[in-house]
C-alpha positions in Angstrom: 10.2 -55.9 26.4 7.4 -54.4 24.2 5.5 -53.3 27.3 8.6 -51.6 28.6 9.1 -49.7 25.3 5.5 -48.7 25.3 5.7 -47.3 28.9 8.9 -45.5 28.1 7.4 -44.0 24.9 4.3 -42.7 27.0 6.6 -41.3 29.7 8.8 -39.6 27.1 5.7 -38.1 25.3 4.4 -36.8 28.6 7.7 -35.2 29.6 8.2 -33.6 26.1 4.6 -32.3 26.2 5.1 -30.8 29.7 8.4 -29.2 28.6 6.6 -27.7 25.5 3.9 -26.2 27.7 6.4 -24.8 30.2 9.0 -23.5 27.8 6.8 -22.1 25.0 7.1 -18.4 24.4 4.3 -16.1 25.6 2.1 -14.6 22.8 3.0 -11.0 22.0 1.1 -8.6 24.2 -1.4 -6.3 22.5 0.1 -2.9 22.6 -2.0 0.1 23.8 -2.8 2.9 21.3 -0.1 5.6 21.2 0.2 9.3 20.4 2.3 9.3 17.2 3.7 12.5 15.7 5.4 12.9 12.3 7.1 15.8 10.6 6.2 15.6 6.9 8.1 17.8 4.5 7.0 18.4 0.9 9.8 19.8 -1.3 10.2 19.9 -5.1 7.3 17.5 -5.6 8.4 14.8 -3.2 7.4 13.9 0.4 9.8 13.0 3.2 9.3 10.6 4.7 7.5 8.8 1.9 5.8 6.4 4.3 4.7 6.4 8.0 3.5 3.4 10.0 1.0 3.4 12.8 -1.1 0.8 14.6 -4.9 0.7 14.7 -6.1 3.0 17.5 -3.1 5.3 17.5 -3.7 9.0 17.6 -1.7 10.4 14.7 -0.5 14.0 14.2 1.3 15.0 11.1 3.1 18.4 11.1 3.3 19.2 7.4 5.6 21.8 5.8 5.8 22.6 2.1 7.8 24.8 -0.3 4.7 25.7 -2.2 0.9 25.7 -1.7 -0.5 22.2 -1.8 -3.4 20.2 -0.6 -2.5 17.0 1.2 -4.9 14.1 0.8 -4.9 10.9 2.9 -6.7 8.3 0.9 -9.0 5.9 2.7 -9.6 8.4 5.5 -10.7 11.1 3.0 -8.7 13.7 4.9 -7.7 16.8 3.1 -5.7 19.8 4.4 -4.4 23.0 2.7 -0.7 23.5 3.3 1.0 26.8 2.5 4.7 27.6 2.3 6.2 28.5 5.6 5.1 27.2 9.0 3.8 23.7 9.6 0.2 22.7 9.2 -1.2 20.1 11.6 -3.3 17.2 10.4 -4.6 14.9 13.2 -6.7 11.8 13.2 -7.3 8.5 14.9 -6.0 5.5 13.0 -9.3 3.5 13.2 -8.9 1.8 9.8 -6.4 -0.9 8.9 -4.5 -1.2 5.7 -2.2 0.9 3.6 -3.3 4.4 2.7 -1.5 6.6 0.2 -0.9 10.3 0.9 -0.8 12.6 -2.1 -0.1 16.3 -2.4 -2.2 18.2 -5.0 -0.9 21.6 -6.1 -3.1 24.5 -5.4 -3.2 28.1 -6.6 -2.0 30.8 -4.2 
């Protein structure tokens, strides 16, 4: 009786192990870098959207408009761009760093 239970336990373990290997979900596929474009609007001292998300390797283009002259600064990347009122100013870069990087607008003089 004990031998029978031991054999049954081994067979059950093998079946459960096989089912686990067959039915387990595939790991998420690594996504290829993308071209990402965002429209960033600076009005009355605020930015919209307040945050953008990209993945490492993405090529990022921000089209920035402002209601006053500002200098936009992307910390961590040390990117700065003068933005005047009116038409959009384009800021492009490759997202080759990981983490969170604040963007600030610094007022400039006309």
